C-alpha atoms as one frame of an Amber mdcrd trajectory, in Angstrom:
protein
   0.032  -0.113  -0.060   1.419   3.579  -0.940   0.798   6.418   1.357   1.901
   9.835   0.195   1.141  13.310   1.384  -0.776  15.457  -1.509  -0.364  18.817
  -2.038  -3.275  21.189  -1.252  -5.527  22.300  -4.111  -4.345  25.947  -4.994
  -7.055  28.676  -4.370  -7.078  29.561  -7.895  -8.030  26.159  -8.912 -10.811
  26.370  -6.225 -12.444  29.383  -7.218 -12.310  28.591 -10.953 -14.141  24.998
 -10.157 -16.436  26.768  -7.768 -17.454  29.308 -10.703 -17.666  26.377 -13.395
 -19.349  23.995 -11.023 -22.890  25.263 -11.313 -25.191  23.603 -13.206 -25.600
  24.922 -16.856 -22.479  27.280 -16.308 -20.377  25.672 -18.945 -23.401  25.589
 -21.646 -23.906  29.116 -20.951 -20.459  30.065 -21.896 -20.059  27.889 -25.004
 -23.263  29.188 -26.278 -21.677  32.629 -26.112 -18.430  31.825 -27.808 -19.962
  33.117 -31.389 -20.788  36.742 -30.309 -23.760  38.365 -28.783 -26.236  36.671
 -27.049 -29.843  37.663 -26.069 -31.816  35.794 -22.846 -34.075  33.945 -25.382
 -31.019  32.757 -27.392 -29.565  31.348 -24.202 -32.839  29.477 -23.645 -32.927
  27.906 -27.260 -29.379  26.947 -27.316 -29.007  25.777 -23.793 -32.255  23.838
 -23.909 -34.186  23.253 -20.676 -32.822  25.398 -18.092 -35.283  27.314 -15.995
 -35.146  30.930 -16.702 -34.503  31.907 -13.022 -31.491  29.647 -13.027 -30.412
  31.299 -16.282 -30.764  34.884 -14.752 -28.612  33.434 -11.833 -25.869  32.333
 -13.802 -25.585  35.199 -16.185 -25.400  37.395 -13.270 -22.713  34.815 -11.679
 -20.735  35.015 -14.850 -21.097  38.890 -15.104 -19.659  39.218 -11.709 -17.014
  37.034 -12.287 -15.884  38.905 -15.505 -16.586  36.357 -17.844 -19.596  37.756
 -19.664 -20.271  41.678 -20.101 -24.033  42.629 -20.202 -24.725  45.468 -22.678
 -28.097  47.205 -22.947 -29.124  47.626 -26.595 -31.707  50.710 -27.225 -34.895
  50.131 -28.905 -38.710  49.392 -27.764 -38.540  47.531 -25.599 -34.670  47.784
 -24.431 -33.114  44.708 -24.286 -29.491  43.352 -23.112 -26.844  41.165 -24.870
 -24.170  39.246 -23.336 -20.610  38.732 -24.721 -17.617  37.021 -23.625 -14.935
  39.339 -22.232 -11.271  38.939 -22.813 -11.152  36.900 -19.425 -13.933  34.808
 -20.570 -12.355  33.937 -23.895  -9.656  32.288 -21.941 -11.902  29.612 -21.462
 -12.417  28.700 -24.976  -9.311  26.218 -24.860 -10.832  24.566 -21.773 -14.209
  24.087 -23.362 -12.447  22.696 -26.794 -10.647  20.286 -24.626 -14.053  19.247
 -22.822 -15.530  18.566 -26.177 -12.800  16.530 -27.540 -12.811  14.556 -24.213
 -16.503  13.571 -24.283 -15.903  12.586 -27.914 -12.719  10.183 -27.389 -14.449
   7.389 -25.967
């Protein structure tokens, strides 16, 4: 039997995991990788996500600096979400997850 001491998980990894482990979060980031997305477009792209959950996840991602929300003037005014430069850094991770899931 092997016994070894494990290094603690770095705080940065814990914070990133805490953000990404929320249900639907990765799907929301994926849906926004091609440009601006409106609320109803997220609902269509992601699937069976409850609107209240989508609202919560969008606010979390905005607070974390992953998404930026812009209000577009019009009748009625509408909001669009785009990946920030920090959010674009996650694209490699999403591509790796996609490749991993198809590598069976």
